[in-house]
VMD Tcl script that draws the C-alpha trace (Angstrom):
set ca {
  {-9.49 -0.57 9.54}
  {-11.00 -2.73 12.64}
  {-13.20 -5.72 11.75}
  {-16.10 -5.55 13.96}
  {-18.06 -8.59 12.70}
  {-15.67 -11.29 13.44}
  {-14.82 -13.02 16.38}
  {-12.74 -15.71 17.87}
  {-14.00 -18.49 20.34}
  {-11.87 -20.08 23.01}
  {-13.37 -23.38 24.40}
  {-14.55 -26.07 22.00}
  {-16.46 -28.23 24.92}
  {-19.69 -28.58 24.81}
  {-20.77 -24.80 24.99}
  {-18.15 -23.61 22.45}
  {-19.12 -26.22 19.64}
  {-22.81 -25.53 19.96}
  {-22.70 -21.22 19.81}
  {-19.36 -22.12 16.76}
  {-21.66 -24.22 15.31}
  {-24.79 -21.74 15.64}
  {-26.04 -20.18 12.30}
  {-27.87 -17.67 13.72}
  {-25.01 -15.51 14.34}
  {-25.17 -14.80 10.51}
  {-28.41 -13.16 10.36}
  {-26.43 -10.49 12.51}
  {-23.17 -10.72 10.48}
  {-21.43 -11.93 13.14}
  {-18.80 -14.94 12.02}
  {-16.66 -16.79 14.12}
  {-13.07 -16.87 12.03}
  {-11.36 -19.32 14.48}
  {-11.74 -21.78 17.65}
  {-9.24 -22.11 20.26}
  {-8.32 -24.95 22.91}
  {-6.00 -25.52 25.05}
  {-6.56 -29.30 24.85}
  {-4.31 -31.44 22.80}
  {-6.89 -33.78 22.32}
  {-9.41 -31.14 20.74}
  {-6.86 -29.37 19.07}
  {-6.74 -29.92 15.01}
  {-10.40 -31.53 15.26}
  {-12.99 -29.91 12.85}
  {-16.15 -28.03 13.97}
  {-18.33 -26.60 10.92}
  {-15.57 -25.72 8.30}
  {-13.27 -23.96 11.19}
  {-10.35 -26.31 12.39}
  {-9.47 -25.97 16.27}
  {-6.30 -24.32 16.61}
  {-3.90 -24.59 19.52}
  {-4.02 -21.39 22.10}
  {-0.15 -20.20 21.17}
  {-1.70 -18.93 18.06}
  {-4.48 -16.70 19.21}
  {-2.65 -13.38 19.90}
  {-0.99 -13.22 16.72}
  {-4.48 -13.99 14.94}
  {-6.74 -11.75 16.47}
  {-3.33 -9.49 15.65}
  {-3.14 -10.20 12.15}
  {-6.97 -10.05 11.31}
  {-7.73 -7.12 13.68}
  {-10.25 -9.36 15.31}
  {-11.98 -7.02 17.90}
  {-14.43 -9.24 19.68}
  {-13.75 -13.09 22.02}
  {-15.74 -15.03 23.07}
  {-14.90 -17.35 26.11}
  {-16.48 -20.65 26.80}
  {-13.87 -22.42 28.68}
  {-14.36 -23.50 32.62}
  {-14.07 -20.23 35.38}
  {-10.68 -21.09 36.24}
  {-8.84 -20.68 33.06}
  {-11.34 -17.37 32.10}
  {-9.35 -14.65 33.07}
  {-5.95 -15.79 31.39}
  {-7.90 -16.33 28.36}
  {-9.62 -12.78 28.65}
  {-5.99 -11.30 29.55}
  {-4.59 -13.37 26.52}
  {-7.38 -11.84 24.34}
  {-6.74 -8.41 25.53}
  {-3.18 -8.70 24.87}
  {-4.02 -9.20 21.09}
  {-6.21 -6.28 20.99}
  {-9.62 -7.81 21.24}
  {-11.85 -4.79 22.63}
  {-15.19 -6.65 23.25}
  {-15.81 -10.05 25.58}
  {-18.68 -11.99 25.19}
  {-17.93 -13.83 28.22}
  {-20.06 -17.68 28.92}
  {-17.17 -18.76 31.63}
  {-19.18 -18.53 35.36}
  {-16.85 -15.89 36.55}
  {-15.88 -12.03 36.53}
  {-13.34 -10.97 34.65}
  {-10.99 -8.13 35.98}
  {-10.32 -6.26 32.93}
  {-9.50 -2.49 31.70}
  {-12.55 -0.52 31.82}
  {-12.02 0.36 27.91}
  {-12.90 -3.29 27.00}
  {-16.70 -4.05 26.88}
  {-17.37 -7.45 28.53}
  {-21.31 -8.96 27.99}
  {-21.16 -11.70 30.96}
  {-23.71 -14.67 30.41}
  {-24.44 -16.47 33.41}
  {-26.54 -19.49 32.46}
  {-27.17 -20.70 35.62}
  {-28.71 -17.31 37.09}
  {-30.64 -17.93 33.63}
  {-31.60 -21.47 34.52}
  {-32.55 -20.43 38.21}
  {-34.73 -17.62 36.56}
  {-36.60 -20.30 34.39}
  {-36.84 -22.68 37.02}
  {-38.64 -20.15 39.70}
  {-41.26 -19.10 36.56}
  {-41.90 -22.68 36.04}
  {-42.78 -23.34 39.79}
  {-44.32 -20.11 39.82}
  {-46.41 -21.19 37.04}
  {-47.16 -24.59 38.26}
  {-48.41 -23.06 41.43}
  {-50.78 -20.84 39.59}
  {-52.50 -22.92 37.71}
  {-53.33 -25.38 40.91}
}
mol new
graphics top color blue
foreach p $ca { graphics top sphere $p radius 0.5 }
foreach p [lrange $ca 0 end-1] q [lrange $ca 1 end] { graphics top cylinder $p $q radius 0.2 }
display resetview
């Protein structure tokens, strides 16, 4: 039995905490069941109702709970290592918020969210609208 509605999140910085605390995912049935970080200062802290776990527990938890989705909110320099760990634990879908391209087996579905590119697009629209109104 695969677990399609639960995900793990790695990287409990500002963006990771915001995503972990966002209640809108529940509407779509997505539940972030575990949070991970490599920073010892973040391990053990509570975000919402979940405690941040050390990276050493990532692959075993993914395998034990048969989690299919991983969410990456780490700096780009760490994203590939995190993705490789997730795939090693049998993650099949990765939602990547790190500003880098991941190199993974073709069987892994990756959705890249490039927040900087989205901001550039918004900025362009704002500039264009401002010029149109003058």
